[in-house]
N, C-alpha and C positions, 0 to 999 in steps of 0.2 A: 600327342597331346595328353593322352592318359598318363604317360610316364612323367611328364612335366608337372601335371596336377598332383600326382602322388609325391613327387619330389618336394613340392611346396608343402603338402600336407604332412610329410614326414621330416620336414626341415632338413633337406639335403641340398644346400645351396651350390655345392660343387657340381651336382648334376645339372642344375639350372644353367650355370655358367658354361658348362661343357656342351650344352645343347642350344646355345644362343649364337646366332649368326653374328659375325663381326660387324655387319652393317645395321644391326638392330640399334635403335636409338638408346637403349640402356647399356649397350656393350661398353666396357671400359677396361683399360689395362690395370686400373687400380682395383685389383681383385679383393684386397683386404676390406675396403669399404663396401664394395659390391656384395661380398659374402655377408658382411654385417647387416646390410640393408635387407637382404633376402631373409636372413635369420630373424631379424626384428619383425618383418612382415609375417613370416610363418608362425612365430611365437605368439603374435597378437591376434591371430585369426583361427577360426574353427572351420575346417573344410568339410562340408556336409555331403556334397554330391557333385558329380560331373555327368552331364548328359550330352552325348554327341548327337547333334541334330542333322549334320550333313558332312560329307567329305568327298573330295575330288582329288585324284592323284594323276599326275603326268610323270614323265620320265625323271625330271629333276626338280619338280615343284609340286607342292600339294597344298590344298586348302581344307581347313577343318572348321566347321561352325559348331560351337558348343555353348552350353549354359553351365556356368559354375555357380554352385550355391555355397556362399561363403559368408560367415559372420565375423566381423572384426570388432573387438571390444563390445560385444553384444549388439552391434548394429548390422543390419542386413546389407551386405555389400555385394550381393549376387549380381552377375552380369552375363550378357550373351556377347560372344565375340566370333568374328570370322578371322582365323589365323592363317598366315602364309608361312610355309616351310620350304626351304631349299635343301636339296640333297647335294652334299659335297663329300667326296671321298667315301661314298657309300654310307654316309651318316646324315640323318635329317636334322636340320638346324632351324630354330624359330627365328624368322625374319621380322614379322610385324603382325599386328592385329588391328581390326577395326571393330569398335563397339557397335552393336546393333540395338 
């Protein structure tokens, strides 16, 4: 989770795409538009803080609850989420998240 937050903050959309599970609702084969969407989001937001609240890991799945402090166009867009990751080929991939 920390690495994905940093990738958004540092505007590294390729990392976000490479760590997103193919069953994630945002996953698309149209990587050009996906890259642009991530870049637009990263460029319009200021990433202030990430706080890990809880985590739980099993062999091939993990859950991370976190609070992200983010301001987009000077508006507080902070949120708390419980994310689900699946491990495939020794790599953790973001599957989904539930806002809390």
